[in-house]
C-alpha positions in Angstrom: -61.1 142.7 33.2 -63.5 144.0 35.8 -62.7 147.0 38.0 -62.7 144.8 41.1 -60.2 142.4 39.5 -58.0 145.2 38.2 -57.8 146.9 41.6 -57.7 143.7 43.6 -60.7 144.9 45.7 -64.0 143.2 45.9 -67.2 145.2 46.2 -68.7 145.3 49.7 -72.2 143.8 49.6 -75.0 146.2 50.5 -72.8 149.4 50.2 -73.6 151.7 47.3 -70.8 153.0 45.2 -70.1 156.7 45.7 -69.4 159.0 42.7 -68.9 162.7 42.8 -69.5 164.5 39.5 -67.0 167.1 38.4 -69.8 169.7 38.2 -70.5 169.1 41.9 -66.8 169.4 42.8 -66.6 172.7 40.9 -69.7 174.0 42.6 -68.4 173.1 46.1 -65.0 174.7 45.3 -66.7 177.9 44.0 -68.9 178.0 47.1 -65.9 177.6 49.4 -64.0 180.3 47.6 -67.0 182.7 47.8 -67.4 182.1 51.5 -63.7 182.7 52.1 -63.7 186.1 50.4 -64.4 188.2 53.6 -61.3 186.6 55.2 -58.7 187.4 52.5 -60.0 190.1 50.1 -60.2 193.1 52.5 -56.6 192.4 53.7 -55.4 192.1 50.1 -57.2 195.3 49.1 -55.8 197.2 52.1 -52.3 196.1 51.2 -52.8 197.2 47.6 -54.1 200.6 48.7 -51.1 201.2 51.0 -48.7 200.2 48.2 -50.5 202.4 45.7 -50.6 205.4 48.0 -46.9 205.0 48.7 -46.2 204.9 45.0 -48.3 208.0 44.3 -47.0 210.0 47.3 -43.4 208.8 47.0 -41.0 208.6 49.9 -41.3 212.2 51.1 -41.7 211.5 54.8 -39.4 210.0 57.4 -41.4 207.7 59.6 -40.8 207.6 63.4 -40.0 205.4 65.4 -37.4 203.9 63.2 -33.9 202.3 63.5 -32.2 205.7 63.9 -34.8 207.0 66.2 -36.3 204.2 68.3 -39.3 204.5 70.5 -37.2 205.7 73.4 -36.2 208.8 71.4 -39.6 209.4 69.7 -40.8 212.2 72.0 -37.3 213.7 72.0 -37.6 214.3 68.2 -41.3 215.1 68.4 -40.6 217.8 71.0 -37.6 219.4 69.3 -38.1 223.1 68.6 -37.3 222.6 64.9 -40.0 220.0 64.5 -42.6 222.8 64.3 -43.4 223.3 60.6 -47.1 222.5 60.0 -48.0 222.5 56.3 -45.7 224.6 54.2 -43.2 222.6 52.2 -44.8 219.1 52.4 -46.7 217.5 49.5 -48.5 215.5 52.2 -50.1 218.7 53.3 -52.0 218.9 50.0 -53.9 215.8 50.9 -54.9 216.9 54.4 -55.9 220.4 53.2 -58.0 218.7 50.5 -59.9 216.6 53.1 -60.3 219.5 55.5 -61.5 222.2 53.0 -62.9 224.7 53.4 -60.6 226.6 55.7 -57.5 224.5 56.5 -55.4 227.7 56.0 -56.9 229.0 59.4 -57.2 225.6 61.1 -55.3 225.6 64.3 -53.6 222.3 63.5 -52.2 223.7 60.2 -51.3 227.3 61.0 -47.6 228.0 61.0 -46.1 229.5 64.2 -46.7 233.3 64.6 -49.2 235.9 65.7 -52.1 234.2 63.9 -51.5 230.9 65.5 -51.1 232.5 68.9 -54.4 234.4 68.5 -56.3 231.3 67.3 -54.9 229.1 70.1 -55.8 231.5 72.8 -59.4 231.7 71.4 -59.8 228.0 71.3 -58.7 227.6 74.9 -61.2 230.4 75.9 -64.1 228.5 74.2 -63.1 225.2 75.8 -62.5 226.6 79.3 -65.0 226.2 82.2 -65.4 224.5 85.5 -65.1 220.7 85.2 -68.5 220.2 86.9 -70.2 222.4 84.4 -68.6 220.8 81.4 -69.4 217.3 82.6 -73.0 218.3 83.4 -73.4 219.8 79.9 -72.1 216.6 78.2 -74.4 214.5 80.3 -77.4 216.6 79.4 -76.6 216.5 75.7 -76.1 212.7 75.8 -79.3 212.1 77.7 -81.3 214.3 75.3 -80.0 212.6 72.2 -80.4 209.0 73.6 -83.9 209.6 74.9 -84.8 211.4 71.7 -84.1 208.3 69.7 -86.9 206.4 71.2 -85.0 203.1 71.5 -87.3 200.1 72.2 -86.1 196.9 73.8 -83.0 196.6 71.6 -81.7 198.3 68.5 -78.7 198.1 66.1 -76.7 201.3 65.9 -73.4 202.6 64.5 -71.7 204.1 67.6 -70.0 206.9 65.8 -73.4 208.0 64.3 -75.0 207.7 67.7 -72.5 210.0 69.4 -72.0 212.6 66.6 -75.3 214.6 67.4 -74.2 214.6 71.1 -71.0 216.5 70.3 -72.6 218.7 67.7 -75.0 220.0 70.4 -72.2 220.2 73.0 -69.8 222.3 71.0 -72.6 224.4 69.6 -73.4 225.2 73.2 -69.8 226.1 74.0 -69.5 228.4 71.0 -72.9 230.1 71.1 -73.8 229.7 74.7 -77.3 228.6 73.8 -79.1 225.3 73.0 -78.6 223.9 69.5 -81.6 224.0 67.1 -82.4 220.7 65.3 -81.8 222.1 61.9 -78.4 223.5 62.8 -77.4 220.2 64.5 -78.2 218.6 61.1 -75.9 221.0 59.4 -73.0 220.3 61.8 -73.5 216.5 61.6 -73.6 216.6 57.8 -70.4 218.6 57.7 -68.6 216.4 60.2 -69.7 213.1 58.6 -68.6 214.4 55.2 -65.1 215.2 56.4 -64.5 212.0 58.3 -66.0 209.8 55.6 -63.7 211.4 53.1 -60.7 211.0 55.4 -61.5 207.2 55.6 -62.0 207.1 51.8 -65.5 205.6 52.2 -67.2 208.5 50.4 -66.1 211.3 48.2 -66.1 214.8 49.7 -69.1 217.1 49.0 -68.0 220.7 49.4 -71.6 222.0 48.8 -72.7 220.1 51.9 -69.9 221.8 53.9 -70.7 225.2 52.4 -74.2 225.2 54.0 -72.6 225.2 57.4 -70.1 227.9 56.4 -73.0 230.2 55.2 -74.8 229.7 58.5 -71.8 230.5 60.5 -71.0 233.6 58.4 -74.6 234.8 59.0 -74.4 234.3 62.7 -71.1 236.1 62.9 -72.4 239.0 60.8 -75.5 239.3 63.1 -73.2 239.4 66.2 -74.5 236.2 67.6 -71.1 234.8 68.5 -69.4 236.2 71.7 -66.4 238.3 70.5 -64.0 236.4 72.7 -64.9 233.3 70.8 -63.6 234.7 67.5 -59.9 235.4 66.7 -59.6 239.1 66.1 -56.7 238.7 63.6 -59.0 236.8 61.1 -61.5 238.2 58.6 -65.2 237.4 59.1 -64.9 234.7 56.4 -61.8 233.2 58.1 -63.6 233.3 61.5 -66.4 231.2 60.0 -63.8 228.7 58.7 -62.1 228.7 62.1 -65.4 227.8 63.9 -66.3 225.2 61.3 -62.9 223.6 61.2 -61.9 223.6 64.9 -65.2 222.9 66.7 -67.7 221.6 64.1 -65.3 219.4 62.3 -62.2 218.3 64.3 -63.8 218.5 67.8 -67.1 216.8 66.8 -65.3 214.1 64.7 -62.5 213.3 67.2 -64.8 213.0 70.2 -67.3 210.9 68.2 -64.6 208.6 67.1 -63.1 208.4 70.7 -66.5 207.5 72.1 -67.1 204.9 69.4 -63.8 203.3 70.3 -64.6 203.4 74.0 -68.1 202.0 73.7 -67.0 199.3 71.2 -64.4 198.2 73.7 -67.0 198.0 76.4 -69.3 196.0 74.0 -66.5 193.5 73.4 -65.3 193.2 77.0 -68.5 192.5 79.1 -66.5 192.2 82.4 -65.1 195.7 81.9 -68.6 197.0 81.0 -70.2 195.5 84.0 -67.6 196.9 86.4 -68.0 200.4 84.9 -71.8 200.2 85.1 -71.7 199.0 88.6 -69.3 201.7 89.8 -70.0 204.8 87.6 -68.2 207.1 90.1 -65.0 205.1 90.1 -63.0 207.7 88.2 -59.7 205.8 88.6 -61.1 202.7 86.9 -62.6 204.8 84.1 -59.2 206.5 83.6 -57.5 203.1 83.2 -60.1 202.0 80.7 -59.8 205.2 78.7 -55.9 205.1 78.8 -56.0 201.6 77.5 -58.5 202.4 74.8 -56.6 205.3 73.5 -53.3 203.3 73.7 -54.7 200.6 71.4 -56.8 202.9 69.2 -55.1 206.3 69.1 -57.3 208.9 67.3 -54.3 210.1 65.3 -52.6 207.7 62.8 -49.7 209.8 61.6 -48.9 213.4 62.5 -46.7 215.1 60.0 -44.4 218.0 60.7 -41.8 219.8 58.7 -38.4 220.5 60.3 -37.6 224.2 60.1 -33.9 223.6 61.1 -31.5 220.7 61.4 -32.3 218.3 64.2 -29.2 216.6 65.5 -29.5 212.9 66.4 -25.9 212.3 67.5 -22.3 213.1 66.6 -22.6 211.9 63.0 -26.4 212.0 62.3 -28.8 214.9 61.7 -32.3 215.3 60.3 -31.9 218.1 57.8 -34.1 221.2 57.7 -37.0 220.8 55.4 -37.6 217.1 56.1 -41.1 215.8 56.4 -41.4 214.0 59.8 -44.2 211.4 60.1 -44.8 210.5 63.7 -46.7 207.1 63.8 -48.9 207.0 66.9 -50.0 203.4 66.7 -46.5 202.1 66.2 -45.3 204.2 69.2 -48.1 203.1 71.4 -47.3 199.4 70.7 -43.9 199.6 72.2 -42.8 199.3 75.8 -45.7 197.1 77.0 -46.2 193.4 77.7 -48.7 191.9 75.3 -49.3 195.3 73.5 -52.1 193.9 71.3 -54.2 192.8 74.3 -56.8 195.2 75.8 -55.9 195.2 79.5 -57.0 198.2 81.6 -55.4 196.6 84.7 -51.9 197.4 83.3 -52.5 201.0 84.3 -52.9 200.2 87.9 -49.1 200.1 88.2 -48.2 202.4 85.2 -48.2 206.1 85.0 -49.3 207.3 81.6 -46.9 210.2 81.3 -44.0 207.9 81.9 -45.0 205.5 79.1 -45.1 205.5 75.3 -48.6 207.0 75.5 -49.4 210.4 73.9 -53.1 210.2 73.0 -53.3 214.0 73.0 -49.8 214.7 71.5 -46.8 216.0 73.3 -46.8 219.1 75.5 -43.8 220.7 73.7 -45.4 220.5 70.2 -49.0 221.8 70.3 -50.9 219.2 72.2 -54.6 218.7 71.5 -56.3 221.7 73.2 -59.0 219.4 74.4 -56.6 217.2 76.5 -58.3 218.3 79.7 -61.9 218.5 78.3 -62.1 215.2 76.5 -61.7 212.7 79.5 -64.3 214.8 81.5 -67.0 214.8 78.9 -66.3 211.2 77.7 -66.8 210.0 81.3 -70.1 211.9 81.6 -71.4 210.6 78.3 -70.3 207.0 79.1 -72.3 207.1 82.3 -75.4 208.2 80.5 -75.1 205.4 78.0 -74.4 202.6 80.5 -77.2 203.8 82.8 -79.7 203.0 79.9 -78.1 200.2 77.9 -75.9 197.2 77.7 -73.7 197.1 74.6 -72.9 194.0 72.6 -70.8 193.6 69.4 -68.4 191.1 67.8 -67.3 193.2 64.8 -63.7 193.8 63.9 -62.2 196.7 65.9 -59.5 198.7 64.1 -58.1 202.1 64.7 -59.8 203.7 61.7 -63.2 202.0 62.3 -64.4 202.7 58.8 -67.6 200.7 59.7 -68.5 203.4 62.2 -68.6 200.7 65.0 -71.8 198.6 64.6 -73.3 197.6 68.0 -76.4 196.3 69.6 -78.0 198.4 72.3 -80.2 196.6 74.8 -82.3 198.4 77.3 -80.8 197.7 80.7 -84.3 197.2 82.3 -85.4 194.8 79.5 -82.6 192.3 78.7 -82.8 189.9 75.8 -82.8 186.2 76.4 -79.5 184.5 75.7 -80.5 182.9 72.4 -81.7 186.2 70.9 -78.6 188.0 72.0 -76.4 185.2 70.5 -78.3 185.5 67.2 -78.0 189.3 67.1 -74.2 189.2 67.8 -73.8 186.6 65.1 -75.7 188.7 62.6 -73.5 191.7 63.4 -70.3 189.7 62.9 -71.4 188.2 59.6 -72.7 191.4 58.2 -69.5 193.2 59.2 -67.4 190.6 57.4 -69.3 191.0 54.1 -69.5 194.8 54.4 -65.8 194.8 54.7 -65.5 193.2 51.2 -67.2 196.1 49.3 -66.0 198.7 51.7 -62.3 197.9 51.1 -62.9 198.0 47.4 -64.6 201.4 47.7 -61.7 202.7 49.8 -59.2 201.6 47.2 -61.1 203.3 44.4 -62.0 206.5 46.2 -58.7 206.7 48.1 -56.8 206.6 44.9 -59.0 209.1 43.2 -58.8 211.6 46.1 -55.0 211.3 46.4 -54.6 212.0 42.7 -57.2 214.8 42.8 -55.3 216.4 45.8 -52.1 216.2 43.8 -53.8 217.9 40.9 -55.3 220.7 42.9 -52.2 221.2 45.2 -54.2 223.3 47.7 -51.4 223.8 50.3 -48.7 224.3 47.8 -50.7 226.9 45.8 -51.8 228.7 49.0 -48.2 229.2 50.2 -47.2 230.3 46.7 -49.6 233.2 47.1 -49.4 233.9 50.9 -46.7 234.2 53.5 -46.8 232.0 56.6 -49.2 234.4 58.4 -51.7 234.4 55.5 -50.8 237.8 54.1 -51.1 237.8 50.3 -47.8 238.1 48.4 -47.5 240.8 45.8 -48.8 239.6 42.4 -46.0 238.3 40.2 -43.6 237.3 43.0 -44.2 233.6 43.9 -47.5 233.1 42.2 -51.1 234.4 41.9 -52.3 236.0 45.1 -55.5 234.0 45.5 -56.7 231.1 47.6 -57.2 228.0 45.4 -60.2 226.6 47.2 -63.5 226.1 45.4 -65.6 227.2 48.4 -69.0 226.5 46.8 
């Protein structure tokens, strides 16, 4: 029986019969699967990494906000006098000390309360002090010099974090040494800061030899008397003073301001109306403050700050957080509460909100060691942003996450030589597609390197071994008491 008779259908004259071979079907399916990889694989790898890290690290920490401590009580617990332990007694500290080596034992963020912390904190404030006008002018000069030194033509692709890091390397060198930063020293500072932040984001392994080059340079400058005495904590040894300068100014300060500027400039690149308004009114400090507040609300520089409770923290008649608990304060979760449409970037919301009355702590809380640069950062970021916007328009359609492991890809276009619309569209499409595919291999690299570094930190136990050999003020314990009196860091 013919096929037409069996199906009851007659062939249509003049219409060819269509047949799709199984091989073609498989090829089309494989192509579709391959093209969909950037849309599902990175998310799957991130989920696997989070689950794996949780399994490796265990359930040591108590995350806030939570059911017992909602967002409304977040700052109450964060500000409690007993929420003041920094590193001693938390396995999580081993990981942060691993990433920050050398010198986390004298880093201001990780020093336990006491005379050493007080000395270091006073010194940091001394270095960062100065008239607002002078600080802004210095940031503007450094930004202009770095941007003009790049020799950008009509347009160029950049990574915003990489663009801004030399600016802050020169800026903080100037604050510490009170002199211009030589090109070779700027390279040392940038190499050190890049190595730390890339390790933190698990995109590259740490290279202690690269960091040690900056340590040696700082020790030589200290020995030669090139650092103003008031910029060095007197309670620290010369080696510890070098670690202090490296960790506080040429690691944390450079990294945090570079990341903050990357977030801010990427927000402007993705919101042209906001960018145009800022460029048209560079002296509108109120509007800039609204944009910065909203940027740091959506993309806080800190993910989780961990503290160790040194005493019981009462929560109510029948609830208490026991002494020795590891408290993990989640900034992004806290910043997402108490707002209408919290996932939407909307600077206008700050026209009727007061930041101090909201769930908004981009620089920490005043009662628990706020960031010492809370006054400096907005001043110098405003000055740097003005210099960028006076020269370029910014364009980018890449994914924008708090951790920005892609270092914020962006297209800079000379303001006096704009691109035609079709070229601008093609450039933005290129950035978007490239970022999607880079995210595939980057997420896999983060899974592998992140797992390896977490395990390596657990093996080395830098914080645990340090406090087994020293008291909370860094004094060595007698040999044979709690452990060998030596620092566990391989400082080479």
